[in-house]
All heavy atoms as an XYZ file, in Angstrom:
711
protein
N      -4.075    132.920      8.002
C      -5.333    133.604      7.973
C      -6.385    132.664      7.396
O      -6.172    132.030      6.379
C      -5.209    134.866      7.118
C      -6.483    135.647      7.113
S      -6.556    137.012      5.945
C      -5.258    138.045      6.416
N      -7.504    132.602      8.054
C      -8.562    131.723      7.586
C      -9.488    132.453      6.624
O      -9.617    133.669      6.685
C      -9.349    131.192      8.781
C      -8.496    130.288      9.640
C      -9.232    129.557     10.712
N     -10.542    130.090     11.029
C     -11.167    129.842     12.164
N     -10.611    129.088     13.071
N     -12.354    130.336     12.396
N     -10.123    131.689      5.762
C     -10.991    132.270      4.745
C     -12.205    132.941      5.370
O     -12.672    133.969      4.878
C     -11.424    131.169      3.761
C     -12.245    131.611      2.563
C     -11.432    132.585      1.724
C     -12.647    130.429      1.724
N     -12.713    132.424      6.464
C     -13.894    133.018      7.088
C     -13.604    134.399      7.637
O     -14.486    135.256      7.671
C     -14.422    132.110      8.211
O     -13.369    131.850      9.120
C     -14.959    130.824      7.650
N     -12.370    134.665      8.057
C     -12.058    136.002      8.547
C     -12.006    137.007      7.395
O     -12.253    138.185      7.584
C     -10.724    135.989      9.299
O      -9.687    135.669      8.415
N     -11.683    136.541      6.182
C     -11.661    137.435      5.019
C     -13.086    137.775      4.593
O     -13.407    138.922      4.287
C     -10.896    136.783      3.853
C      -9.436    136.578      4.240
C     -10.993    137.625      2.600
C      -8.658    135.753      3.251
N     -13.944    136.768      4.564
C     -15.303    136.979      4.081
C     -16.174    137.719      5.089
O     -17.118    138.396      4.710
C     -15.945    135.634      3.745
C     -15.294    134.848      2.594
C     -16.009    133.525      2.423
C     -15.313    135.632      1.318
N     -15.893    137.588      6.368
C     -16.679    138.223      7.429
C     -18.160    137.898      7.322
O     -19.017    138.757      7.463
C     -16.464    139.738      7.434
C     -15.071    140.105      7.850
O     -14.448    139.404      8.650
N     -14.554    141.198      7.296
N     -18.459    136.665      7.025
C     -19.845    136.219      6.985
C     -20.579    136.590      5.715
O     -21.780    136.386      5.626
N     -19.901    137.187      4.733
C     -20.575    137.556      3.492
C     -20.744    136.318      2.608
O     -19.908    135.432      2.605
C     -19.770    138.606      2.732
N     -21.848    136.292      1.885
C     -22.086    135.187      0.965
C     -21.369    135.457     -0.352
O     -20.927    136.581     -0.618
C     -23.583    134.990      0.734
C     -24.303    134.584      1.985
N     -24.191    133.326      2.523
C     -25.117    135.276      2.807
C     -24.920    133.264      3.625
N     -25.497    134.440      3.819
N     -21.266    134.440     -1.195
C     -20.468    134.555     -2.408
C     -20.970    135.663     -3.326
O     -20.188    136.376     -3.929
C     -20.453    133.220     -3.154
C     -19.527    133.231     -4.333
C     -18.158    133.145     -4.161
C     -20.027    133.341     -5.617
C     -17.304    133.165     -5.236
C     -19.176    133.358     -6.700
C     -17.809    133.273     -6.501
N     -22.255    135.853     -3.429
C     -22.792    136.884     -4.318
C     -22.667    138.287     -3.780
O     -22.887    139.259     -4.487
N     -22.328    138.445     -2.514
C     -22.257    139.766     -1.894
C     -20.839    140.128     -1.472
O     -20.647    140.837     -0.493
C     -23.173    139.802     -0.662
C     -24.612    139.541     -1.032
O     -25.057    139.959     -2.079
N     -25.327    138.825     -0.188
N     -19.837    139.669     -2.191
C     -18.462    139.926     -1.794
C     -17.997    141.320     -2.177
O     -17.173    141.898     -1.491
C     -17.534    138.880     -2.423
C     -17.750    137.446     -1.944
C     -16.811    136.510     -2.679
C     -17.521    137.342     -0.453
N     -18.485    141.874     -3.258
C     -18.016    143.180     -3.718
C     -19.108    144.214     -3.526
O     -20.298    143.929     -3.626
C     -17.619    143.104     -5.178
N     -18.689    145.447     -3.265
C     -19.622    146.576     -3.156
C     -19.573    147.337     -4.465
O     -18.545    147.898     -4.830
C     -19.233    147.500     -2.011
C     -19.180    146.832     -0.667
C     -20.561    146.486     -0.197
C     -20.466    145.901      1.219
N     -21.662    145.236      1.603
N     -20.666    147.347     -5.200
C     -20.732    148.026     -6.482
C     -21.605    149.253     -6.308
O     -22.749    149.151     -5.882
C     -21.303    147.086     -7.574
C     -21.392    147.801     -8.901
C     -20.456    145.845     -7.686
N     -21.076    150.424     -6.664
C     -21.811    151.683     -6.520
C     -22.128    152.237     -7.897
O     -21.342    152.112     -8.832
C     -20.976    152.705     -5.741
C     -20.646    152.237     -4.357
N     -21.567    152.184     -3.346
C     -19.480    151.786     -3.826
C     -20.998    151.727     -2.248
N     -19.709    151.475     -2.516
N     -23.281    152.863     -8.032
C     -23.654    153.512     -9.276
C     -24.335    152.610    -10.279
O     -24.633    153.045    -11.380
N     -24.575    151.353     -9.951
C     -25.258    150.435    -10.846
C     -26.520    149.950    -10.146
O     -26.461    149.446     -9.024
C     -24.364    149.240    -11.223
C     -23.142    149.734    -11.998
C     -25.141    148.241    -12.059
C     -22.174    148.635    -12.337
N     -27.647    150.124    -10.802
C     -28.924    149.716    -10.232
C     -29.291    148.362    -10.827
O     -29.285    148.187    -12.044
C     -30.018    150.743    -10.541
C     -31.359    150.305     -9.967
C     -29.622    152.100    -10.007
N     -29.575    147.411     -9.976
C     -29.997    146.093    -10.440
C     -31.388    145.800     -9.913
O     -31.748    146.227     -8.811
C     -29.039    144.993     -9.959
O     -29.012    144.999     -8.539
C     -27.641    145.218    -10.501
N     -32.143    145.102    -10.717
C     -33.482    144.683    -10.336
C     -33.524    143.179    -10.351
O     -32.990    142.543    -11.255
C     -34.522    145.246    -11.304
C     -34.578    146.754    -11.308
C     -33.865    147.478    -12.253
C     -35.323    147.434    -10.364
C     -33.895    148.858    -12.263
C     -35.370    148.821    -10.361
C     -34.652    149.526    -11.308
O     -34.680    150.880    -11.310
N     -34.162    142.601     -9.361
C     -34.280    141.151     -9.282
C     -35.735    140.791     -9.053
O     -36.459    141.490     -8.352
C     -33.442    140.591     -8.129
C     -31.963    140.799     -8.297
C     -31.207    140.224     -7.125
C     -29.717    140.467     -7.274
N     -28.967    139.968     -6.124
N     -36.111    139.686     -9.644
C     -37.443    139.150     -9.445
C     -37.307    137.882     -8.621
O     -36.455    137.041     -8.906
C     -38.098    138.844    -10.791
C     -39.533    138.338    -10.762
C     -40.446    139.387    -10.160
C     -39.985    138.017    -12.173
N     -38.096    137.769     -7.625
C     -38.018    136.608     -6.750
C     -38.303    135.335     -7.547
O     -39.195    135.311     -8.399
C     -39.035    136.735     -5.617
O     -39.141    135.517     -4.917
N     -37.549    134.243     -7.278
C     -37.833    133.000     -7.998
C     -39.217    132.445     -7.706
O     -39.754    131.665     -8.481
C     -36.762    132.031     -7.510
C     -35.939    132.745     -6.532
C     -36.425    134.138     -6.404
N     -39.810    132.869     -6.612
C     -41.147    132.393     -6.276
C     -42.213    133.146     -7.059
O     -43.362    132.737     -7.092
C     -41.393    132.529     -4.777
C     -40.429    131.714     -3.976
C     -39.412    132.330     -3.272
C     -40.500    130.334     -3.951
C     -38.510    131.580     -2.544
C     -39.606    129.576     -3.231
C     -38.608    130.207     -2.524
N     -41.860    134.262     -7.681
C     -42.815    135.034     -8.464
C     -42.680    134.747     -9.959
O     -43.479    135.216    -10.752
C     -42.616    136.528     -8.212
C     -42.915    136.933     -6.786
C     -42.697    138.408     -6.551
O     -42.626    139.154     -7.552
O     -42.608    138.807     -5.397
N     -41.676    134.016    -10.353
C     -41.487    133.708    -11.763
C     -42.300    132.486    -12.144
O     -42.545    131.609    -11.331
C     -40.017    133.435    -12.044
C     -39.120    134.611    -11.823
C     -37.673    134.264    -12.111
O     -37.396    133.225    -12.680
N     -36.763    135.127    -11.716
N     -42.689    132.450    -13.392
C     -43.358    131.265    -13.918
C     -42.335    130.537    -14.778
O     -42.011    130.980    -15.876
C     -44.574    131.652    -14.743
C     -45.635    132.326    -13.904
C     -46.884    132.615    -14.657
N     -46.679    132.654    -16.103
C     -47.630    132.916    -16.964
N     -48.826    133.174    -16.546
N     -47.390    132.934    -18.262
N     -41.818    129.433    -14.282
C     -40.709    128.744    -14.932
C     -41.092    128.168    -16.294
O     -40.273    128.139    -17.207
C     -40.197    127.634    -14.031
N     -42.304    127.695    -16.452
C     -42.718    127.053    -17.705
C     -43.752    127.880    -18.447
O     -44.581    127.338    -19.163
C     -43.256    125.649    -17.423
C     -42.208    124.716    -16.918
C     -42.135    124.390    -15.578
C     -41.260    124.203    -17.790
C     -41.154    123.550    -15.112
C     -40.271    123.357    -17.334
C     -40.223    123.031    -15.985
N     -43.692    129.198    -18.304
C     -44.638    130.058    -19.011
C     -44.355    129.992    -20.504
O     -43.254    130.283    -20.951
C     -44.514    131.485    -18.511
N     -45.326    129.590    -21.290
C     -45.176    129.523    -22.738
C     -44.403    128.323    -23.237
O     -43.995    128.307    -24.395
N     -44.177    127.328    -22.387
C     -43.396    126.164    -22.810
C     -44.128    125.374    -23.899
O     -43.487    124.862    -24.818
C     -43.108    125.261    -21.616
N     -45.427    125.280    -23.812
C     -46.190    124.524    -24.814
C     -46.532    125.411    -26.008
O     -46.309    125.029    -27.150
C     -47.483    123.947    -24.190
C     -47.153    123.050    -23.000
C     -48.298    123.197    -25.231
C     -46.352    121.820    -23.345
N     -47.031    126.618    -25.750
C     -47.505    127.466    -26.849
C     -46.370    128.037    -27.682
O     -46.527    128.241    -28.889
C     -48.359    128.605    -26.298
O     -47.568    129.432    -25.454
N     -45.221    128.313    -27.073
C     -44.106    128.884    -27.827
C     -42.958    127.901    -27.993
O     -42.240    127.937    -28.988
C     -43.589    130.135    -27.126
C     -44.599    131.253    -27.089
C     -44.070    132.452    -26.356
C     -45.143    133.522    -26.265
N     -44.741    134.616    -25.385
N     -42.763    127.024    -27.039
C     -41.619    126.117    -27.068
C     -41.734    125.028    -28.115
O     -40.775    124.741    -28.828
N     -42.899    124.405    -28.220
C     -43.078    123.304    -29.179
C     -42.996    123.806    -30.621
O     -42.273    123.224    -31.430
C     -44.388    122.540    -28.899
C     -44.670    121.533    -29.986
C     -44.314    121.859    -27.548
N     -43.681    124.898    -30.986
C     -43.514    125.391    -32.359
C     -42.077    125.824    -32.659
O     -41.586    125.623    -33.773
C     -44.467    126.580    -32.452
C     -45.484    126.325    -31.407
C     -44.763    125.618    -30.306
N     -41.399    126.400    -31.686
C     -40.007    126.802    -31.885
C     -39.124    125.574    -32.083
O     -38.208    125.586    -32.907
C     -39.524    127.625    -30.699
C     -38.154    128.214    -30.943
O     -37.834    128.597    -32.053
N     -37.346    128.250    -29.914
N     -39.395    124.504    -31.336
C     -38.618    123.281    -31.479
C     -38.832    122.675    -32.879
O     -37.877    122.228    -33.518
C     -39.020    122.273    -30.405
C     -38.218    120.991    -30.416
S     -38.652    119.864    -29.106
C     -40.343    119.494    -29.493
N     -40.063    122.683    -33.354
C     -40.364    122.153    -34.688
C     -39.680    123.009    -35.755
O     -39.082    122.483    -36.702
C     -41.889    122.084    -34.913
C     -42.493    121.040    -33.978
C     -42.217    121.774    -36.361
C     -43.992    121.048    -33.938
N     -39.718    124.335    -35.603
C     -39.072    125.230    -36.563
C     -37.571    125.005    -36.593
O     -36.965    124.941    -37.667
C     -39.361    126.685    -36.196
C     -38.700    127.694    -37.133
C     -38.775    129.097    -36.579
N     -38.144    129.231    -35.279
C     -36.838    129.382    -35.075
N     -36.001    129.381    -36.095
N     -36.353    129.525    -33.852
N     -36.947    124.856    -35.426
C     -35.503    124.634    -35.370
C     -35.125    123.280    -35.953
O     -34.093    123.143    -36.609
C     -35.022    124.742    -33.922
C     -35.092    126.162    -33.402
C     -34.774    126.239    -31.950
N     -33.395    125.829    -31.726
C     -32.848    125.742    -30.534
N     -33.543    126.020    -29.464
N     -31.598    125.366    -30.405
N     -35.951    122.258    -35.715
C     -35.690    120.936    -36.295
C     -35.746    120.995    -37.808
O     -34.874    120.464    -38.493
C     -36.695    119.921    -35.750
C     -36.528    118.555    -36.344
C     -35.537    117.708    -35.903
C     -37.365    118.136    -37.370
C     -35.369    116.454    -36.468
C     -37.215    116.890    -37.937
C     -36.218    116.048    -37.477
N     -36.778    121.657    -38.351
C     -36.939    121.738    -39.798
C     -35.823    122.538    -40.450
O     -35.429    122.261    -41.574
C     -38.288    122.366    -40.149
C     -39.453    121.418    -39.883
C     -40.787    122.059    -40.163
N     -40.817    122.616    -41.504
C     -41.675    123.542    -41.888
N     -42.556    124.012    -41.032
N     -41.667    124.001    -43.112
N     -35.290    123.528    -39.741
C     -34.233    124.336    -40.342
C     -32.885    123.625    -40.324
O     -32.015    123.934    -41.139
C     -34.118    125.679    -39.619
O     -33.647    125.485    -38.304
N     -32.685    122.667    -39.421
C     -31.386    122.008    -39.297
C     -31.358    120.577    -39.820
O     -30.274    120.008    -39.932
C     -30.942    121.993    -37.831
C     -30.562    123.362    -37.355
O     -30.028    124.158    -38.115
N     -30.843    123.643    -36.094
N     -32.493    119.991    -40.128
C     -32.517    118.582    -40.499
C     -31.775    118.338    -41.816
O     -31.099    117.315    -41.970
C     -33.960    118.038    -40.548
C     -34.725    118.588    -41.735
C     -33.960    116.530    -40.584
N     -31.828    119.271    -42.753
C     -31.157    119.072    -44.036
C     -29.664    119.377    -43.951
O     -28.927    119.094    -44.890
C     -31.819    119.923    -45.119
C     -33.236    119.493    -45.407
C     -34.313    120.297    -45.086
C     -33.483    118.255    -45.989
C     -35.599    119.892    -45.333
C     -34.770    117.837    -46.247
C     -35.836    118.659    -45.917
N     -29.226    119.955    -42.859
C     -27.803    120.198    -42.642
C     -27.171    119.013    -41.913
O     -26.056    118.604    -42.212
C     -27.607    121.494    -41.841
C     -28.140    122.685    -42.640
C     -26.149    121.697    -41.466
C     -28.219    123.966    -41.858
N     -27.894    118.435    -40.965
C     -27.347    117.389    -40.106
C     -27.573    115.994    -40.686
O     -26.692    115.132    -40.595
C     -27.967    117.502    -38.695
C     -27.508    116.379    -37.806
C     -27.631    118.846    -38.081
N     -28.717    115.746    -41.274
C     -29.076    114.397    -41.703
C     -28.217    113.833    -42.842
O     -27.843    112.663    -42.774
C     -30.558    114.348    -42.080
N     -27.895    114.572    -43.905
C     -27.125    113.962    -45.005
C     -25.778    113.375    -44.593
O     -25.459    112.261    -45.028
C     -26.961    115.111    -46.003
C     -28.146    115.966    -45.772
C     -28.381    115.908    -44.301
N     -24.966    114.042    -43.755
C     -23.719    113.376    -43.345
C     -23.959    112.083    -42.575
O     -23.203    111.116    -42.729
C     -23.022    114.417    -42.471
C     -23.580    115.718    -42.872
C     -24.977    115.440    -43.291
N     -24.980    112.041    -41.744
C     -25.280    110.818    -41.009
C     -25.733    109.706    -41.959
O     -25.354    108.544    -41.774
C     -26.344    111.065    -39.937
C     -25.796    111.659    -38.690
C     -25.990    112.997    -38.402
C     -25.081    110.888    -37.794
C     -25.478    113.549    -37.252
C     -24.561    111.430    -36.636
C     -24.759    112.763    -36.368
N     -26.535    110.053    -42.947
C     -26.998    109.042    -43.909
C     -25.826    108.509    -44.726
O     -25.686    107.294    -44.910
C     -28.095    109.639    -44.818
C     -29.352    109.935    -43.990
C     -28.411    108.717    -45.981
C     -30.402    110.726    -44.718
N     -24.970    109.405    -45.197
C     -23.794    108.973    -45.967
C     -22.874    108.123    -45.096
O     -22.363    107.085    -45.534
C     -23.050    110.196    -46.540
C     -21.698    109.803    -47.113
C     -23.894    110.871    -47.601
N     -22.681    108.535    -43.853
C     -21.848    107.755    -42.935
C     -22.409    106.372    -42.694
O     -21.661    105.387    -42.659
N     -23.733    106.264    -42.525
C     -24.352    104.959    -42.324
C     -24.205    104.082    -43.566
O     -23.935    102.890    -43.452
C     -25.826    105.103    -41.962
C     -26.515    103.766    -41.875
C     -26.302    102.930    -40.782
C     -27.332    103.307    -42.894
C     -26.900    101.682    -40.706
C     -27.934    102.073    -42.833
C     -27.720    101.263    -41.732
O     -28.310    100.032    -41.665
N     -24.387    104.666    -44.745
C     -24.259    103.884    -45.975
C     -22.831    103.378    -46.156
O     -22.627    102.228    -46.564
C     -24.698    104.719    -47.175
C     -26.187    105.045    -47.242
C     -26.476    105.977    -48.408
C     -27.021    103.778    -47.350
N     -21.850    104.203    -45.853
C     -20.450    103.767    -45.943
C     -20.172    102.663    -44.930
O     -19.524    101.654    -45.240
C     -19.503    104.965    -45.745
C     -19.595    105.900    -46.939
C     -18.059    104.504    -45.536
C     -18.861    107.206    -46.752
N     -20.679    102.821    -43.712
C     -20.500    101.801    -42.676
C     -21.140    100.480    -43.092
O     -20.533     99.409    -42.952
C     -21.090    102.295    -41.363
C     -21.110    101.258    -40.280
C     -19.964    100.943    -39.569
C     -22.289    100.586    -39.954
C     -19.980     99.986    -38.574
C     -22.317     99.632    -38.970
C     -21.151     99.340    -38.277
O     -21.172     98.386    -37.297
N     -22.361    100.543    -43.597
C     -23.075     99.324    -44.003
C     -22.365     98.630    -45.161
O     -22.199     97.401    -45.154
C     -24.510     99.692    -44.392
C     -25.351     98.459    -44.648
O     -25.294     97.518    -43.826
O     -26.065     98.431    -45.679
N     -21.917     99.389    -46.153
C     -21.193     98.815    -47.278
C     -19.892     98.160    -46.818
O     -19.552     97.048    -47.257
C     -20.899     99.903    -48.317
C     -20.109     99.469    -49.548
C     -20.956     98.544    -50.404
C     -19.657    100.678    -50.326
N     -19.192     98.808    -45.916
C     -17.940     98.261    -45.400
C     -18.176     96.981    -44.620
O     -17.422     96.003    -44.757
C     -17.239     99.300    -44.510
O     -17.112    100.521    -45.240
C     -15.883     98.831    -44.064
N     -19.198     96.947    -43.792
C     -19.510     95.740    -43.021
C     -19.887     94.572    -43.927
O     -19.486     93.443    -43.695
C     -20.633     96.019    -42.023
C     -20.209     96.872    -40.844
C     -19.206     96.159    -39.967
O     -19.385     94.963    -39.679
O     -18.225     96.813    -39.569
N     -20.676     94.861    -44.972
C     -21.051     93.789    -45.906
C     -19.843     93.260    -46.659
O     -19.696     92.057    -46.856
C     -22.089     94.299    -46.897
C     -23.445     94.487    -46.291
C     -24.436     94.912    -47.341
N     -25.700     95.268    -46.724
C     -26.818     95.372    -47.401
N     -26.837     95.166    -48.701
N     -27.929     95.699    -46.784
N     -18.962     94.155    -47.097
C     -17.757     93.733    -47.812
C     -16.850     92.924    -46.893
O     -16.287     91.907    -47.302
C     -17.019     94.977    -48.335
C     -15.801     94.658    -49.159
C     -16.189     94.003    -50.467
C     -14.968     93.824    -51.335
N     -15.267     93.095    -52.557
N     -16.721     93.323    -45.649
C     -15.896     92.590    -44.686
C     -16.464     91.191    -44.447
O     -15.712     90.203    -44.400
C     -15.813     93.366    -43.374
C     -15.017     92.680    -42.322
N     -13.657     92.481    -42.425
C     -15.391     92.128    -41.141
C     -13.233     91.847    -41.353
N     -14.263     91.620    -40.553
N     -17.790     91.090    -44.303
C     -18.415     89.784    -44.091
C     -18.231     88.885    -45.309
O     -18.007     87.673    -45.169
C     -19.894     89.958    -43.787
N     -18.298     89.466    -46.502
C     -18.123     88.633    -47.694
C     -16.672     88.191    -47.861
O     -16.408     87.109    -48.381
C     -18.598     89.386    -48.934
O     -17.740     90.475    -49.200
N     -15.719     89.007    -47.420
C     -14.314     88.619    -47.517
C     -13.942     87.539    -46.508
O     -12.969     86.813    -46.711
C     -13.414     89.842    -47.332
C     -13.421     90.843    -48.477
C     -12.598     92.067    -48.111
C     -12.890     90.213    -49.748
N     -14.700     87.429    -45.434
C     -14.425     86.401    -44.437
C     -14.885     85.017    -44.881
O     -14.415     84.016    -44.345
C     -15.094     86.754    -43.111
C     -14.476     87.909    -42.331
C     -15.287     88.171    -41.073
C     -13.035     87.617    -41.978
N     -15.787     84.948    -45.836
C     -16.314     83.653    -46.293
C     -15.310     82.957    -47.186
O     -14.551     83.593    -47.920
C     -17.616     83.872    -47.057
C     -18.709     84.454    -46.178
C     -19.964     84.590    -46.945
N     -20.296     83.268    -47.513
C     -21.491     82.927    -47.910
N     -22.470     83.774    -47.834
N     -21.713     81.739    -48.402
N     -15.343     81.661    -47.132
C     -14.474     80.867    -48.004
C     -15.133     80.715    -49.364
O     -16.356     80.674    -49.488
C     -14.239     79.487    -47.401
C     -13.455     79.532    -46.109
C     -13.267     78.133    -45.575
C     -12.478     78.157    -44.289
N     -12.316     76.820    -43.719
N     -14.289     80.573    -50.393
C     -14.788     80.372    -51.746
C     -15.054     78.875    -51.943
O     -14.126     78.065    -51.891
C     -13.759     80.871    -52.755
C     -14.294     80.830    -54.169
O     -15.444     80.502    -54.397
N     -13.427     81.141    -55.116
N     -16.310     78.456    -52.181
C     -16.595     77.032    -52.370
C     -15.896     76.436    -53.589
O     -15.630     75.215    -53.635
C     -18.105     76.966    -52.523
C     -18.623     78.276    -52.078
C     -17.512     79.249    -52.180
N     -15.574     77.221    -54.600
C     -14.922     76.707    -55.800
C     -13.505     76.217    -55.490
O     -12.984     75.361    -56.224
C     -14.886     77.796    -56.878
N     -12.880     76.712    -54.451
C     -11.538     76.257    -54.094
C     -11.530     74.849    -53.537
O     -10.496     74.189    -53.533
C     -10.921     77.205    -53.060
C     -10.668     78.581    -53.622
O     -10.614     78.713    -54.872
O     -10.527     79.543    -52.824
N     -12.677     74.340    -53.086
C     -12.725     73.040    -52.428
C     -13.562     72.019    -53.185
O     -14.032     71.036    -52.629
C     -13.287     73.221    -51.004
C     -12.495     74.206    -50.193
C     -12.942     75.517    -50.011
C     -11.287     73.839    -49.607
C     -12.199     76.420    -49.284
C     -10.551     74.735    -48.874
C     -11.021     76.029    -48.717
O     -10.277     76.912    -47.980
N     -13.779     72.196    -54.473
C     -14.622     71.293    -55.272
C     -13.988     69.909    -55.420
O     -14.677     68.898    -55.367
C     -14.883     71.869    -56.652
C     -15.874     72.997    -56.654
C     -16.101     73.574    -58.043
O     -15.339     73.204    -58.972
O     -17.028     74.356    -58.204
N     -12.685     69.825    -55.598
C     -12.041     68.549    -55.878
C     -11.524     67.853    -54.627
O     -10.865     66.813    -54.735
C     -10.889     68.771    -56.865
C     -11.388     69.285    -58.189
O     -12.492     68.939    -58.599
N     -10.612     70.124    -58.842
N     -11.761     68.374    -53.458
C     -11.294     67.731    -52.222
C     -12.165     66.527    -51.887
O     -13.373     66.514    -52.130
C     -11.334     68.716    -51.060
C     -10.232     69.738    -51.157
O      -9.345     69.554    -51.998
O     -10.273     70.719    -50.394
N     -11.524     65.533    -51.331
C     -12.293     64.343    -50.935
C     -12.152     64.072    -49.467
O     -11.275     64.364    -48.781
C     -11.787     63.131    -51.707
C     -12.151     63.237    -53.152
C     -11.682     61.997    -53.890
O     -11.378     60.978    -53.275
O     -11.633     62.073    -55.116
């Protein structure tokens, strides 16, 4: 049996018959996709940033400081000690 014979030309969203439920749809051509993006979106983004910056930033700062300290210590351990070679000719 082929899948097209099961669907009988129905599209994916219209496969089931639902009775007793009323749905309303607004055409995508009538919607304003970016309504309020500047007037409401930018202040909301700033508010969300300010509320989360003190939660997210400290672990990143501590992680960077640990990484930097480790890299400096590793670089210093790779260097030779000049005092070990003072008497060489």
